[in-house]
C-alpha distance (Angstrom), angle and dihedral (degrees) to the residues before:
residue distance angle dihedral
X1 . . .
X2 3.79 . .
X3 3.61 125.6 .
X4 3.88 90.8 -110.5
X5 3.68 93.1 55.2
X6 3.84 92.6 48.2
X7 3.65 89.1 50.7
X8 3.85 91.6 52.8
X9 3.62 93.1 44.1
X10 3.84 88.4 61.0
X11 3.77 96.6 35.9
X12 3.87 96.1 64.6
X13 3.74 95.9 53.2
X14 3.82 94.0 39.5
X15 3.76 91.4 52.5
X16 3.78 93.1 47.3
X17 3.79 87.4 50.0
X18 3.79 94.4 49.9
X19 3.87 91.5 42.5
X20 3.89 87.4 53.3
X21 3.74 92.6 47.7
X22 3.80 89.7 53.6
X23 3.86 100.0 36.6
X24 3.76 101.1 45.7
X25 3.82 96.6 59.8
X26 3.85 90.8 44.6
X27 3.84 92.4 51.3
X28 3.84 93.7 45.1
X29 3.76 94.6 46.6
X30 3.83 95.0 38.1
X31 3.83 121.0 103.2
X32 3.77 91.3 -92.5
X33 3.74 94.0 47.6
X34 3.80 132.1 62.8
X35 3.85 96.8 -17.2
X36 3.90 88.6 53.3
X37 3.75 88.4 48.1
X38 3.82 94.7 50.7
X39 3.98 91.8 44.7
X40 3.88 88.2 50.4
X41 3.79 92.4 46.6
X42 3.81 91.3 49.8
X43 3.87 90.5 47.4
X44 3.80 89.0 48.8
X45 3.75 92.0 54.1
X46 3.78 92.6 48.4
X47 3.78 90.7 51.1
X48 3.75 90.4 49.8
X49 3.84 91.1 51.4
X50 3.86 89.6 50.0
X51 3.72 91.4 48.2
X52 3.69 90.0 53.0
X53 3.84 93.0 51.0
X54 3.72 89.8 48.6
X55 3.81 91.7 49.3
X56 3.76 89.0 52.4
X57 3.78 91.7 47.2
X58 3.86 90.7 52.1
X59 3.80 89.1 49.1
X60 3.83 90.1 53.4
X61 3.79 92.2 46.7
X62 3.79 91.1 48.7
X63 3.77 88.2 51.7
X64 3.80 89.9 51.1
X65 3.73 93.5 49.9
X66 3.83 89.0 51.6
X67 3.74 90.4 51.7
X68 3.74 94.9 47.7
X69 3.77 92.2 50.2
X70 3.81 95.0 49.1
X71 3.78 106.9 24.8
X72 3.73 121.1 66.5
X73 3.76 90.8 -172.2
X74 3.80 90.6 61.0
X75 3.72 88.0 52.6
X76 3.84 93.7 50.8
X77 3.86 88.5 45.8
X78 3.79 93.1 54.0
X79 3.91 89.5 43.9
X80 3.95 91.2 53.2
X81 3.77 99.3 38.6
X82 3.78 101.9 38.2
X83 3.74 106.6 26.1
X84 3.88 98.4 31.4
X85 3.77 92.1 -124.8
X86 3.80 126.0 158.9
X87 3.85 137.0 -166.1
X88 3.77 118.1 -97.3
X89 3.61 108.9 -90.9
X90 3.85 96.7 23.4
X91 3.80 119.5 125.6
X92 3.87 117.5 -137.1
X93 3.78 118.0 -149.2
X94 3.86 117.8 -163.9
X95 3.73 121.3 -159.2
X96 3.77 124.2 -163.4
X97 3.76 110.9 -117.9
């Protein structure tokens, strides 16, 4: 093998190695690299927390629906508390705060 072909045989792998040593950190630290990964990871964690809060709210609402379907006292409590309704014959006293 001639000296030129030996030099070229080493030049290609060496240039690929040097290119990789330079390109990989630039790609990782670029705006589409590690910072984007961290931002997406934080966003995923926030979405998961929001989903868990919503699941808990759905469970509570399902419990309320079951209560309303089965318990007349629950219906009366909502009618009194949220709608301000009273039974026939009851007297309502209002006091200034």
